[in-house]
NUDO-594437 format. One record per residue (C-alpha): residue number from 1; chain; x, y, z. Coordinates in steps of 0.25 Angstrom, whole numbers. Each point is the difference from the previous one (the first is absolute). Last residue first. Example, Ala and Ser with C-alpha at 12.3 -4.5 7.8 and 13.67 -1.06 7.14 Angstrom:
residues 2
NODE, 2, A, 55, -4, 29 $
NODE, 1, A, -6, -14, 2 $
end
This chain:
residues 638
NODE, 638, A, 358, -21, 470 $
NODE, 637, A, 12, -8, 5 $
NODE, 636, A, -8, -13, 1 $
NODE, 635, A, -12, -4, -8 $
NODE, 634, A, -13, -5, 7 $
NODE, 633, A, -6, -14, -5 $
NODE, 632, A, -14, -3, 5 $
NODE, 631, A, -8, -12, 4 $
NODE, 630, A, -13, 1, 7 $
NODE, 629, A, -8, -12, 6 $
NODE, 628, A, -12, 9, 3 $
NODE, 627, A, 5, 9, 11 $
NODE, 626, A, -11, 3, 11 $
NODE, 625, A, 9, -4, 12 $
NODE, 624, A, 12, -7, -5 $
NODE, 623, A, -1, -8, -13 $
NODE, 622, A, 13, 3, -8 $
NODE, 621, A, 2, -10, -11 $
NODE, 620, A, 14, 5, -5 $
NODE, 619, A, 8, 12, 3 $
NODE, 618, A, 12, 3, -9 $
NODE, 617, A, 10, 10, 3 $
NODE, 616, A, 8, 6, -12 $
NODE, 615, A, 13, 1, -7 $
NODE, 614, A, 3, 8, -12 $
NODE, 613, A, 8, 11, 7 $
NODE, 612, A, -10, 11, -2 $
NODE, 611, A, -2, 9, -12 $
NODE, 610, A, -3, 13, 8 $
NODE, 609, A, -11, 8, -6 $
NODE, 608, A, 1, 12, -9 $
NODE, 607, A, -8, 13, 0 $
NODE, 606, A, -2, 0, 15 $
NODE, 605, A, -14, 4, 5 $
NODE, 604, A, 3, 13, 8 $
NODE, 603, A, -4, 1, 15 $
NODE, 602, A, -6, 13, 2 $
NODE, 601, A, 4, 14, 6 $
NODE, 600, A, -7, 13, -3 $
NODE, 599, A, -13, -8, -1 $
NODE, 598, A, -8, 7, 12 $
NODE, 597, A, 1, -12, 9 $
NODE, 596, A, 14, -4, -4 $
NODE, 595, A, 5, 14, 3 $
NODE, 594, A, -9, 1, 13 $
NODE, 593, A, 7, -13, 5 $
NODE, 592, A, 14, 5, -3 $
NODE, 591, A, -3, 13, 7 $
NODE, 590, A, -2, 14, -6 $
NODE, 589, A, -13, 3, 6 $
NODE, 588, A, -12, 5, -8 $
NODE, 587, A, -6, -15, -2 $
NODE, 586, A, 0, -1, 16 $
NODE, 585, A, -10, 11, 1 $
NODE, 584, A, -10, -7, -9 $
NODE, 583, A, 2, -13, 8 $
NODE, 582, A, -3, 7, 13 $
NODE, 581, A, 11, 5, 9 $
NODE, 580, A, 14, -4, 4 $
NODE, 579, A, 14, 2, -6 $
NODE, 578, A, 14, -3, 3 $
NODE, 577, A, -2, -7, 14 $
NODE, 576, A, 14, -4, 4 $
NODE, 575, A, 5, -14, 3 $
NODE, 574, A, 9, -1, -13 $
NODE, 573, A, 15, 1, -2 $
NODE, 572, A, 3, -9, 11 $
NODE, 571, A, -8, -11, -7 $
NODE, 570, A, -7, 3, -13 $
NODE, 569, A, -2, 13, -7 $
NODE, 568, A, -7, 13, 1 $
NODE, 567, A, -8, -5, 8 $
NODE, 566, A, -14, -1, 6 $
NODE, 565, A, -12, 4, -8 $
NODE, 564, A, -13, 1, 9 $
NODE, 563, A, -13, 0, -8 $
NODE, 562, A, -14, 4, 5 $
NODE, 561, A, -14, -3, -5 $
NODE, 560, A, 5, -12, -8 $
NODE, 559, A, -5, -3, -14 $
NODE, 558, A, 12, 4, -8 $
NODE, 557, A, 10, -7, 9 $
NODE, 556, A, -8, -13, -1 $
NODE, 555, A, -1, 1, -15 $
NODE, 554, A, 15, 2, -1 $
NODE, 553, A, 4, -12, 9 $
NODE, 552, A, 12, 3, 9 $
NODE, 551, A, -6, -3, 13 $
NODE, 550, A, 0, 1, 15 $
NODE, 549, A, -14, 2, 3 $
NODE, 548, A, -6, 7, 12 $
NODE, 547, A, -15, -1, 3 $
NODE, 546, A, -8, 8, 10 $
NODE, 545, A, -14, -6, 4 $
NODE, 544, A, -14, 6, 0 $
NODE, 543, A, -9, -9, -9 $
NODE, 542, A, 6, 8, -12 $
NODE, 541, A, 14, -4, 2 $
NODE, 540, A, -2, -15, 0 $
NODE, 539, A, -9, 2, -12 $
NODE, 538, A, 12, 8, -7 $
NODE, 537, A, 9, -12, 3 $
NODE, 536, A, -10, -10, -7 $
NODE, 535, A, -1, 10, -12 $
NODE, 534, A, 15, 0, -2 $
NODE, 533, A, 0, -15, 0 $
NODE, 532, A, -11, -1, -10 $
NODE, 531, A, 7, 10, -9 $
NODE, 530, A, 13, -8, 0 $
NODE, 529, A, -7, -12, -5 $
NODE, 528, A, 2, 3, -15 $
NODE, 527, A, 14, 5, 4 $
NODE, 526, A, 4, -15, 4 $
NODE, 525, A, 4, -1, 14 $
NODE, 524, A, 13, -6, 4 $
NODE, 523, A, 3, 12, 9 $
NODE, 522, A, -12, 9, 2 $
NODE, 521, A, 0, -1, 15 $
NODE, 520, A, 13, 7, 1 $
NODE, 519, A, 1, 0, 15 $
NODE, 518, A, -13, 4, 7 $
NODE, 517, A, -2, 8, 13 $
NODE, 516, A, -15, 1, 5 $
NODE, 515, A, -3, 10, 11 $
NODE, 514, A, -13, -4, 7 $
NODE, 513, A, -12, 10, 3 $
NODE, 512, A, -11, -11, -5 $
NODE, 511, A, 1, -15, -1 $
NODE, 510, A, -9, -6, -11 $
NODE, 509, A, 6, -14, 2 $
NODE, 508, A, -2, -4, -14 $
NODE, 507, A, 9, 11, -5 $
NODE, 506, A, 11, -6, 9 $
NODE, 505, A, -2, -13, -5 $
NODE, 504, A, 1, 5, -15 $
NODE, 503, A, 13, 7, 4 $
NODE, 502, A, 5, -13, 6 $
NODE, 501, A, -3, -7, -13 $
NODE, 500, A, 7, 12, -7 $
NODE, 499, A, 13, -2, 8 $
NODE, 498, A, 1, -15, -2 $
NODE, 497, A, -2, 3, -15 $
NODE, 496, A, 10, 10, -1 $
NODE, 495, A, 11, -8, 8 $
NODE, 494, A, -3, -12, -9 $
NODE, 493, A, -9, -12, 5 $
NODE, 492, A, 6, -14, 1 $
NODE, 491, A, 1, 1, 15 $
NODE, 490, A, -15, 3, 1 $
NODE, 489, A, -4, -13, -6 $
NODE, 488, A, -11, 1, -10 $
NODE, 487, A, -12, -7, 5 $
NODE, 486, A, -9, 13, -1 $
NODE, 485, A, 3, 1, -15 $
NODE, 484, A, 7, 12, -6 $
NODE, 483, A, -3, 6, -14 $
NODE, 482, A, -10, 10, 5 $
NODE, 481, A, 11, 7, 8 $
NODE, 480, A, -1, 14, -6 $
NODE, 479, A, -2, 8, 13 $
NODE, 478, A, -15, 1, -3 $
NODE, 477, A, -2, -14, -2 $
NODE, 476, A, 6, -3, 13 $
NODE, 475, A, -10, 10, 7 $
NODE, 474, A, -11, -7, -8 $
NODE, 473, A, 3, -13, 6 $
NODE, 472, A, -1, 6, 13 $
NODE, 471, A, -14, 5, -2 $
NODE, 470, A, -4, -13, -7 $
NODE, 469, A, 4, -8, 13 $
NODE, 468, A, -6, 10, 10 $
NODE, 467, A, -14, 0, -8 $
NODE, 466, A, 1, -15, -1 $
NODE, 465, A, 1, -2, 15 $
NODE, 464, A, -12, 9, 2 $
NODE, 463, A, -9, -6, -10 $
NODE, 462, A, 4, -15, 3 $
NODE, 461, A, -9, -5, 10 $
NODE, 460, A, -13, 7, -5 $
NODE, 459, A, 4, -4, -14 $
NODE, 458, A, 2, -14, 4 $
NODE, 457, A, -14, -1, 6 $
NODE, 456, A, -6, 5, -13 $
NODE, 455, A, 8, -10, -8 $
NODE, 454, A, 12, 5, -7 $
NODE, 453, A, 3, -1, -15 $
NODE, 452, A, -5, 14, -4 $
NODE, 451, A, 8, 7, 11 $
NODE, 450, A, 13, -6, -5 $
NODE, 449, A, 1, 8, -13 $
NODE, 448, A, 8, 12, 6 $
NODE, 447, A, 8, -11, 8 $
NODE, 446, A, 5, -7, -12 $
NODE, 445, A, 3, 14, -7 $
NODE, 444, A, 9, 3, 12 $
NODE, 443, A, 7, -14, -1 $
NODE, 442, A, 3, 2, -15 $
NODE, 441, A, 7, 14, 3 $
NODE, 440, A, 7, -5, 12 $
NODE, 439, A, 6, -12, -7 $
NODE, 438, A, -7, -14, 3 $
NODE, 437, A, 8, -10, 8 $
NODE, 436, A, -6, 5, 13 $
NODE, 435, A, -14, -3, -5 $
NODE, 434, A, 4, -15, -4 $
NODE, 433, A, 5, -3, 14 $
NODE, 432, A, -13, 6, 6 $
NODE, 431, A, -8, -10, -7 $
NODE, 430, A, -8, 4, -13 $
NODE, 429, A, -14, -5, -5 $
NODE, 428, A, -7, 13, 4 $
NODE, 427, A, 5, -1, 14 $
NODE, 426, A, 6, -14, 4 $
NODE, 425, A, 5, -7, 12 $
NODE, 424, A, 7, -13, -5 $
NODE, 423, A, 14, 7, 0 $
NODE, 422, A, 0, 0, 16 $
NODE, 421, A, -2, -15, 0 $
NODE, 420, A, 12, -3, -8 $
NODE, 419, A, 9, 8, 10 $
NODE, 418, A, 6, 13, -5 $
NODE, 417, A, 13, 5, -6 $
NODE, 416, A, -6, 3, -14 $
NODE, 415, A, 13, -5, -6 $
NODE, 414, A, -6, -13, -6 $
NODE, 413, A, -6, -4, 14 $
NODE, 412, A, 5, -14, 0 $
NODE, 411, A, 12, 0, -10 $
NODE, 410, A, 6, 12, 6 $
NODE, 409, A, 6, 9, -11 $
NODE, 408, A, 14, -2, -2 $
NODE, 407, A, 13, 5, 7 $
NODE, 406, A, 12, -8, -6 $
NODE, 405, A, 10, -7, 9 $
NODE, 404, A, 15, -3, 0 $
NODE, 403, A, 5, 14, 4 $
NODE, 402, A, -11, 0, 10 $
NODE, 401, A, 8, -10, 9 $
NODE, 400, A, 11, 10, 1 $
NODE, 399, A, -9, 12, 4 $
NODE, 398, A, -6, -9, 10 $
NODE, 397, A, 13, -4, 5 $
NODE, 396, A, 4, 15, 1 $
NODE, 395, A, -13, 3, 8 $
NODE, 394, A, 3, -11, 10 $
NODE, 393, A, -13, -5, 8 $
NODE, 392, A, 0, -12, -9 $
NODE, 391, A, -13, -8, -1 $
NODE, 390, A, -6, 2, -14 $
NODE, 389, A, 13, 4, -8 $
NODE, 388, A, 8, -10, 7 $
NODE, 387, A, -10, -11, -3 $
NODE, 386, A, -1, 4, -14 $
NODE, 385, A, 15, -1, -2 $
NODE, 384, A, 1, -13, 7 $
NODE, 383, A, -12, -6, -8 $
NODE, 382, A, 7, 3, -13 $
NODE, 381, A, 13, -5, 4 $
NODE, 380, A, -5, -13, 6 $
NODE, 379, A, -2, -4, 15 $
NODE, 378, A, 10, -11, -1 $
NODE, 377, A, 2, -12, 10 $
NODE, 376, A, 6, -10, -9 $
NODE, 375, A, 6, -12, 7 $
NODE, 374, A, 11, -9, -5 $
NODE, 373, A, 4, -14, 4 $
NODE, 372, A, 13, -6, -6 $
NODE, 371, A, 1, -15, -3 $
NODE, 370, A, 14, -7, -1 $
NODE, 369, A, 8, -8, -9 $
NODE, 368, A, 11, 11, -2 $
NODE, 367, A, 0, 0, -15 $
NODE, 366, A, -14, -5, -2 $
NODE, 365, A, -6, 12, 9 $
NODE, 364, A, -14, -3, 3 $
NODE, 363, A, -9, 13, 1 $
NODE, 362, A, -11, 0, 11 $
NODE, 361, A, -12, 10, 0 $
NODE, 360, A, -7, 9, 10 $
NODE, 359, A, -10, 10, -3 $
NODE, 358, A, -6, 14, 4 $
NODE, 357, A, -3, 9, -12 $
NODE, 356, A, 2, 14, -5 $
NODE, 355, A, -8, 9, -10 $
NODE, 354, A, 11, 5, -9 $
NODE, 353, A, 11, -10, 2 $
NODE, 352, A, -11, -11, 1 $
NODE, 351, A, -7, 3, -12 $
NODE, 350, A, 13, 2, -8 $
NODE, 349, A, 4, -14, 4 $
NODE, 348, A, -14, -6, -5 $
NODE, 347, A, 2, 8, -13 $
NODE, 346, A, 14, -6, -3 $
NODE, 345, A, 11, 11, -1 $
NODE, 344, A, 4, 3, -14 $
NODE, 343, A, -5, 14, 0 $
NODE, 342, A, 8, 3, 12 $
NODE, 341, A, 13, -3, -8 $
NODE, 340, A, 8, -11, 7 $
NODE, 339, A, 12, 4, 9 $
NODE, 338, A, -9, -4, 12 $
NODE, 337, A, 0, -14, -5 $
NODE, 336, A, -12, -9, -4 $
NODE, 335, A, -5, -14, 5 $
NODE, 334, A, -13, 4, 8 $
NODE, 333, A, 5, -5, 13 $
NODE, 332, A, 14, 5, -2 $
NODE, 331, A, -5, 14, -4 $
NODE, 330, A, -9, 1, 12 $
NODE, 329, A, 12, -3, 9 $
NODE, 328, A, 8, 11, -8 $
NODE, 327, A, -11, 9, 2 $
NODE, 326, A, 0, -3, 15 $
NODE, 325, A, 15, 3, 1 $
NODE, 324, A, -3, 13, -8 $
NODE, 323, A, -10, 4, 11 $
NODE, 322, A, 10, -4, 12 $
NODE, 321, A, 11, 9, -5 $
NODE, 320, A, 13, -2, -8 $
NODE, 319, A, -3, 11, -10 $
NODE, 318, A, -4, -2, -15 $
NODE, 317, A, -4, 13, -7 $
NODE, 316, A, -12, 8, 3 $
NODE, 315, A, -11, -5, 9 $
NODE, 314, A, -12, 10, -3 $
NODE, 313, A, 4, 0, -15 $
NODE, 312, A, -1, -15, -2 $
NODE, 311, A, 9, -3, -12 $
NODE, 310, A, 12, 5, 9 $
NODE, 309, A, 12, -8, -7 $
NODE, 308, A, -2, -12, 8 $
NODE, 307, A, -15, -1, -2 $
NODE, 306, A, 3, 0, -15 $
NODE, 305, A, -3, 11, -10 $
NODE, 304, A, -9, -3, -13 $
NODE, 303, A, -12, 3, 8 $
NODE, 302, A, 4, 15, 1 $
NODE, 301, A, -9, 9, 9 $
NODE, 300, A, -3, -12, 9 $
NODE, 299, A, -6, 7, 13 $
NODE, 298, A, -5, 12, -8 $
NODE, 297, A, -6, -9, -11 $
NODE, 296, A, -7, -8, 11 $
NODE, 295, A, -8, 12, 4 $
NODE, 294, A, -5, -3, 14 $
NODE, 293, A, -13, 7, 4 $
NODE, 292, A, -3, 13, 7 $
NODE, 291, A, -15, 3, 2 $
NODE, 290, A, -8, 12, -4 $
NODE, 289, A, -14, 5, 4 $
NODE, 288, A, 6, 6, 13 $
NODE, 287, A, -12, -5, 9 $
NODE, 286, A, 7, -11, 7 $
NODE, 285, A, 5, -7, -13 $
NODE, 284, A, -7, -13, 2 $
NODE, 283, A, -10, 3, 11 $
NODE, 282, A, -6, 11, -9 $
NODE, 281, A, -3, 12, 10 $
NODE, 280, A, -15, 2, 4 $
NODE, 279, A, -1, -4, 15 $
NODE, 278, A, 15, 0, 2 $
NODE, 277, A, -1, 15, -2 $
NODE, 276, A, 9, 9, -10 $
NODE, 275, A, -7, -6, -12 $
NODE, 274, A, -12, 6, 5 $
NODE, 273, A, -14, -5, -6 $
NODE, 272, A, -3, -9, 12 $
NODE, 271, A, 4, 12, 9 $
NODE, 270, A, -12, 8, -5 $
NODE, 269, A, -9, -10, 6 $
NODE, 268, A, -8, -12, -7 $
NODE, 267, A, -8, -10, 8 $
NODE, 266, A, 9, -12, 0 $
NODE, 265, A, -1, -9, -13 $
NODE, 264, A, -7, -13, -1 $
NODE, 263, A, 2, -13, -9 $
NODE, 262, A, -13, -8, 0 $
NODE, 261, A, 1, -5, -14 $
NODE, 260, A, -14, 3, -6 $
NODE, 259, A, -5, 12, 9 $
NODE, 258, A, 13, 7, 0 $
NODE, 257, A, 1, 7, 14 $
NODE, 256, A, 1, 14, 6 $
NODE, 255, A, -1, -1, 15 $
NODE, 254, A, -11, -5, 8 $
NODE, 253, A, 0, -13, -8 $
NODE, 252, A, -9, -10, -7 $
NODE, 251, A, 4, -12, -9 $
NODE, 250, A, -9, -10, -6 $
NODE, 249, A, 2, -14, -4 $
NODE, 248, A, -9, -9, -7 $
NODE, 247, A, 0, -15, 5 $
NODE, 246, A, -13, -3, -7 $
NODE, 245, A, -6, -7, 12 $
NODE, 244, A, 7, 6, 11 $
NODE, 243, A, 0, 15, -4 $
NODE, 242, A, 13, 5, 5 $
NODE, 241, A, 2, 13, 7 $
NODE, 240, A, 14, 6, 2 $
NODE, 239, A, 4, 11, 9 $
NODE, 238, A, 10, 12, 0 $
NODE, 237, A, 2, 10, 11 $
NODE, 236, A, 13, -6, 6 $
NODE, 235, A, -6, -15, -2 $
NODE, 234, A, 0, -3, 15 $
NODE, 233, A, -8, 13, 4 $
NODE, 232, A, -8, 0, -13 $
NODE, 231, A, -5, -14, 2 $
NODE, 230, A, -4, 3, 14 $
NODE, 229, A, -8, 12, -3 $
NODE, 228, A, -6, -7, -12 $
NODE, 227, A, -4, -12, 9 $
NODE, 226, A, -6, 9, 11 $
NODE, 225, A, -9, 7, -11 $
NODE, 224, A, -4, -13, -6 $
NODE, 223, A, -4, -6, 14 $
NODE, 222, A, -9, 13, 2 $
NODE, 221, A, -7, -1, -13 $
NODE, 220, A, -2, -15, 1 $
NODE, 219, A, -6, 2, 13 $
NODE, 218, A, -10, 10, -6 $
NODE, 217, A, -5, -10, -10 $
NODE, 216, A, 1, 4, -15 $
NODE, 215, A, 8, -12, -5 $
NODE, 214, A, 14, -3, -3 $
NODE, 213, A, 5, -14, 5 $
NODE, 212, A, 13, -1, 8 $
NODE, 211, A, 14, -4, 0 $
NODE, 210, A, 9, 9, 9 $
NODE, 209, A, 15, 5, 1 $
NODE, 208, A, 7, -10, -9 $
NODE, 207, A, 14, 5, 1 $
NODE, 206, A, 7, 2, -14 $
NODE, 205, A, 13, -6, -5 $
NODE, 204, A, 5, 3, -14 $
NODE, 203, A, 14, -8, -2 $
NODE, 202, A, 12, 1, -8 $
NODE, 201, A, 9, -12, 0 $
NODE, 200, A, 13, -3, 7 $
NODE, 199, A, -5, -1, 14 $
NODE, 198, A, -10, -11, -4 $
NODE, 197, A, -11, 1, 10 $
NODE, 196, A, -2, -2, 15 $
NODE, 195, A, -9, -6, 11 $
NODE, 194, A, 6, -4, 13 $
NODE, 193, A, -13, -2, 7 $
NODE, 192, A, -12, 1, -10 $
NODE, 191, A, -8, 11, -6 $
NODE, 190, A, -11, -6, -9 $
NODE, 189, A, 2, 3, -14 $
NODE, 188, A, -8, 9, -11 $
NODE, 187, A, 7, -2, -13 $
NODE, 186, A, 3, 12, -9 $
NODE, 185, A, 15, 1, 2 $
NODE, 184, A, -2, -2, 15 $
NODE, 183, A, -13, 4, 6 $
NODE, 182, A, 0, -1, 15 $
NODE, 181, A, -9, -6, 11 $
NODE, 180, A, -3, -1, 15 $
NODE, 179, A, 3, 14, 5 $
NODE, 178, A, 1, 2, 15 $
NODE, 177, A, 12, 10, 0 $
NODE, 176, A, 9, -11, 4 $
NODE, 175, A, -3, -7, -13 $
NODE, 174, A, 4, 12, -8 $
NODE, 173, A, 13, 1, 8 $
NODE, 172, A, 3, -15, -3 $
NODE, 171, A, -2, 2, -14 $
NODE, 170, A, 9, 12, -1 $
NODE, 169, A, 11, -7, 8 $
NODE, 168, A, 0, -11, -11 $
NODE, 167, A, 0, 10, -11 $
NODE, 166, A, 9, -9, -9 $
NODE, 165, A, 5, 12, -9 $
NODE, 164, A, -2, 6, -13 $
NODE, 163, A, -9, 12, -3 $
NODE, 162, A, -12, 2, -10 $
NODE, 161, A, -9, 6, 10 $
NODE, 160, A, -1, -4, 15 $
NODE, 159, A, -10, 4, 10 $
NODE, 158, A, -13, 3, -8 $
NODE, 157, A, -12, 0, 9 $
NODE, 156, A, -12, -9, -4 $
NODE, 155, A, -15, 0, 0 $
NODE, 154, A, -6, -13, -5 $
NODE, 153, A, -14, 1, -7 $
NODE, 152, A, -13, -7, -1 $
NODE, 151, A, -10, 5, -9 $
NODE, 150, A, -15, 6, 2 $
NODE, 149, A, 5, 15, -1 $
NODE, 148, A, 14, 0, -6 $
NODE, 147, A, 0, 13, -8 $
NODE, 146, A, -9, 8, 9 $
NODE, 145, A, 5, -4, 14 $
NODE, 144, A, 14, 0, -5 $
NODE, 143, A, -1, 14, -6 $
NODE, 142, A, -7, 6, 12 $
NODE, 141, A, 10, -6, 10 $
NODE, 140, A, 12, 6, -9 $
NODE, 139, A, -7, 13, 0 $
NODE, 138, A, -2, 0, 15 $
NODE, 137, A, 15, -4, 2 $
NODE, 136, A, 4, 12, -9 $
NODE, 135, A, 4, -3, -14 $
NODE, 134, A, 12, 3, -9 $
NODE, 133, A, 1, -2, -16 $
NODE, 132, A, 12, 0, -9 $
NODE, 131, A, -3, 2, -15 $
NODE, 130, A, 4, -12, -8 $
NODE, 129, A, 14, -1, -7 $
NODE, 128, A, 1, -14, 3 $
NODE, 127, A, 13, -2, 8 $
NODE, 126, A, 4, 15, 2 $
NODE, 125, A, -14, 2, 5 $
NODE, 124, A, -5, 15, -2 $
NODE, 123, A, -2, 11, 10 $
NODE, 122, A, -7, 13, -4 $
NODE, 121, A, 6, 13, 3 $
NODE, 120, A, -6, 11, 9 $
NODE, 119, A, 6, 1, 14 $
NODE, 118, A, 14, -7, -1 $
NODE, 117, A, 2, 4, -15 $
NODE, 116, A, -3, 15, 3 $
NODE, 115, A, 9, 0, 13 $
NODE, 114, A, 11, -6, -8 $
NODE, 113, A, -1, 10, -11 $
NODE, 112, A, 0, 11, 10 $
NODE, 111, A, 13, -5, 6 $
NODE, 110, A, 5, -1, -15 $
NODE, 109, A, -3, 14, -3 $
NODE, 108, A, 9, 4, 12 $
NODE, 107, A, 9, 8, -9 $
NODE, 106, A, 13, -7, 5 $
NODE, 105, A, -7, -14, 1 $
NODE, 104, A, -5, 1, -14 $
NODE, 103, A, 13, 5, -6 $
NODE, 102, A, 6, -12, 6 $
NODE, 101, A, 8, -3, 13 $
NODE, 100, A, 3, -15, 4 $
NODE, 99, A, 13, 0, -8 $
NODE, 98, A, 5, 11, 10 $
NODE, 97, A, 8, 11, -6 $
NODE, 96, A, -10, 10, 6 $
NODE, 95, A, -2, 13, -7 $
NODE, 94, A, 8, 12, 2 $
NODE, 93, A, 7, -1, -14 $
NODE, 92, A, -2, 15, -4 $
NODE, 91, A, -5, 10, 11 $
NODE, 90, A, -14, 4, 4 $
NODE, 89, A, 3, 8, 12 $
NODE, 88, A, -11, 4, 10 $
NODE, 87, A, 1, 12, 8 $
NODE, 86, A, -9, 6, 11 $
NODE, 85, A, -1, 15, -3 $
NODE, 84, A, 12, 9, 2 $
NODE, 83, A, -3, 15, 1 $
NODE, 82, A, 13, 4, 6 $
NODE, 81, A, 14, -6, -3 $
NODE, 80, A, 12, 6, 7 $
NODE, 79, A, 16, 0, 1 $
NODE, 78, A, 2, -13, -9 $
NODE, 77, A, 10, -11, 1 $
NODE, 76, A, -11, -11, 2 $
NODE, 75, A, -2, -5, 14 $
NODE, 74, A, 4, -14, 3 $
NODE, 73, A, -12, -10, 2 $
NODE, 72, A, 0, -6, 14 $
NODE, 71, A, -2, -15, 2 $
NODE, 70, A, -12, -7, -2 $
NODE, 69, A, 0, -9, 12 $
NODE, 68, A, 4, 12, 9 $
NODE, 67, A, -10, 9, -6 $
NODE, 66, A, -12, -9, 5 $
NODE, 65, A, 4, 3, 14 $
NODE, 64, A, 3, 14, -2 $
NODE, 63, A, -15, 2, -5 $
NODE, 62, A, -2, 2, -15 $
NODE, 61, A, -2, 15, -5 $
NODE, 60, A, 15, 0, -2 $
NODE, 59, A, -1, -11, -11 $
NODE, 58, A, -9, 10, -9 $
NODE, 57, A, 10, 11, 2 $
NODE, 56, A, 11, -8, -5 $
NODE, 55, A, -8, -5, -12 $
NODE, 54, A, -3, 14, -4 $
NODE, 53, A, 14, 4, 2 $
NODE, 52, A, 5, -11, -9 $
NODE, 51, A, -11, 3, -11 $
NODE, 50, A, 4, 14, -1 $
NODE, 49, A, 15, -1, 1 $
NODE, 48, A, 6, -13, -5 $
NODE, 47, A, -12, -3, -9 $
NODE, 46, A, -4, 13, -8 $
NODE, 45, A, 12, 9, 2 $
NODE, 44, A, 11, -11, -1 $
NODE, 43, A, -9, -7, -11 $
NODE, 42, A, 2, 13, -9 $
NODE, 41, A, 15, 2, 4 $
NODE, 40, A, 6, 2, -14 $
NODE, 39, A, 4, -14, -2 $
NODE, 38, A, -8, -2, -12 $
NODE, 37, A, -3, 14, -6 $
NODE, 36, A, -12, 8, 5 $
NODE, 35, A, -14, -2, 4 $
NODE, 34, A, -9, 1, 12 $
NODE, 33, A, -14, 0, -4 $
NODE, 32, A, -12, 6, 9 $
NODE, 31, A, -14, -4, -2 $
NODE, 30, A, -7, 9, 10 $
NODE, 29, A, -7, -2, 14 $
NODE, 28, A, 11, 8, 6 $
NODE, 27, A, 10, 10, -7 $
NODE, 26, A, 15, -3, 2 $
NODE, 25, A, 8, 11, 6 $
NODE, 24, A, 15, -2, -2 $
NODE, 23, A, 13, 4, 8 $
NODE, 22, A, 13, -7, -4 $
NODE, 21, A, 12, -3, 8 $
NODE, 20, A, 8, -5, -12 $
NODE, 19, A, -6, -14, -2 $
NODE, 18, A, 11, -10, -3 $
NODE, 17, A, -4, -11, 11 $
NODE, 16, A, -10, 7, 9 $
NODE, 15, A, 2, 15, 2 $
NODE, 14, A, -14, 6, 1 $
NODE, 13, A, 0, 13, 6 $
NODE, 12, A, -14, 4, 1 $
NODE, 11, A, -12, -8, -6 $
NODE, 10, A, -14, 7, 1 $
NODE, 9, A, -11, -9, -4 $
NODE, 8, A, -10, 10, -5 $
NODE, 7, A, -15, 4, 1 $
NODE, 6, A, -4, -3, 14 $
NODE, 5, A, 15, 2, 5 $
NODE, 4, A, -2, 15, -3 $
NODE, 3, A, 9, 6, -10 $
NODE, 2, A, 10, 12, 3 $
NODE, 1, A, 6, 7, -12 $
end
């Protein structure tokens, strides 16, 4: 029977791997399951034939110039395929292994969160907790005229904030620009030639731009406007006003600024909330959320062992090398022997061995009547390992260094990956770092309640962004991923989870006329959530796509529009289509799949259980991902 390409995907003479020159017609815009024994040829048909040909045809649409960089794809071993749509394969474990890739970045939900916080969040001071404010130059002028009317004020531009240095060059530069006075650590001083401050103390330095009396005269208005512009220029969009009588200090800024302490934030952009951008990434961990720190227990696994017998694991047993010669000199200075147990070595000596030092000392030999000079120039074992990990270009040296380190949450950002300033932008009392730590179900509920906590202005800004976020969260809920959080690293996902995330992303893209091929998406999924996964696949089909699923799951087979059973066995004994049709038609066939579906074959529950060998594997205090300090004992031989 001849089918039109509009209705079916026609495959003629497929011979990839163990396929036996098979011909098959797969209905378009249907949910089709390819099933059969493991190794029977399911993936050979779905991925190595249909998907491979779809990819090859796609690349052939590129220009010859573009194809030379991509390289040609080999034609699959098949005579002919007709009716093929653009193909997207959703395989297991295709997500990025990069530590910078998370559930939020894969699904693009985090991109929308960044946009929402950049445009709609309220900023708060990390010093005082007060809400940050920003003004235009005209607003600043109006506030000064209103608050300081009839008073004398000084207008200043901050130049240095809580930094060390003598600042001689800065004072010279300020003088060259025509200014006469500066305020140093709260005291207004005249600029003098050669002026400098104590380089080892922290200083606050402001340029005195103008001193004037505030009144309602037109000349005052004009002079104040010019002084504000000058102060903003030299103070990088921040200025100070001091009332001369009470010495009350007020800060004003074009950017977001704390009204009490004067600290300011740059105007927020989406990059300020990205841990993959220098503008948003925590400077301590570079946006990874974790830092590698030396674990002394790994360097000294057994304190009862001596240096000579390999007590320091990175060094091993005694060798005639420079580093052991340095250790012998340290032993001579602190009066111990390298044959002593490490736990008996003096504390000062251990500090030098681990963290290094640079000293000279002399030893008088009473026997020979001479004085020997020694020099210690030692980096320290701990410092050496850390420096090798941070600075070496060699992957093998980095792996070696990492053996003596632990991966801990970054002490600065506490695992949120972001700068301190970025975490003080809040919506409904939550910063972006707190949102990505919620599980998907909790986050979806938070967004459902968000509208009632926003101002009218924020509602206008947020409406479209929140709509996109809630839609994508719903897609993740639909595929049974309500327990994941957006900050979950993609490399920690199981194959089934990664595949369902990609499926949710594809549902969100709302593409039509596409052929989707999935590889056992139900793997690792509890039966409770199977129904949601199947409905997601059906929704892909219902908007006009063709869906092919390689699957063993009974529920998936029974809900399919069409089933192709490949067998009869695995390897060279498989590769044939032994049945095809609707699930009802499949039940009438005499195949292994059909017999398990109709109940003729089943896996019997054993009457007796194996006794085991009496041994067991113990796991104590597991805290990875969402585990809550779990301890289990699993018997062996059962």
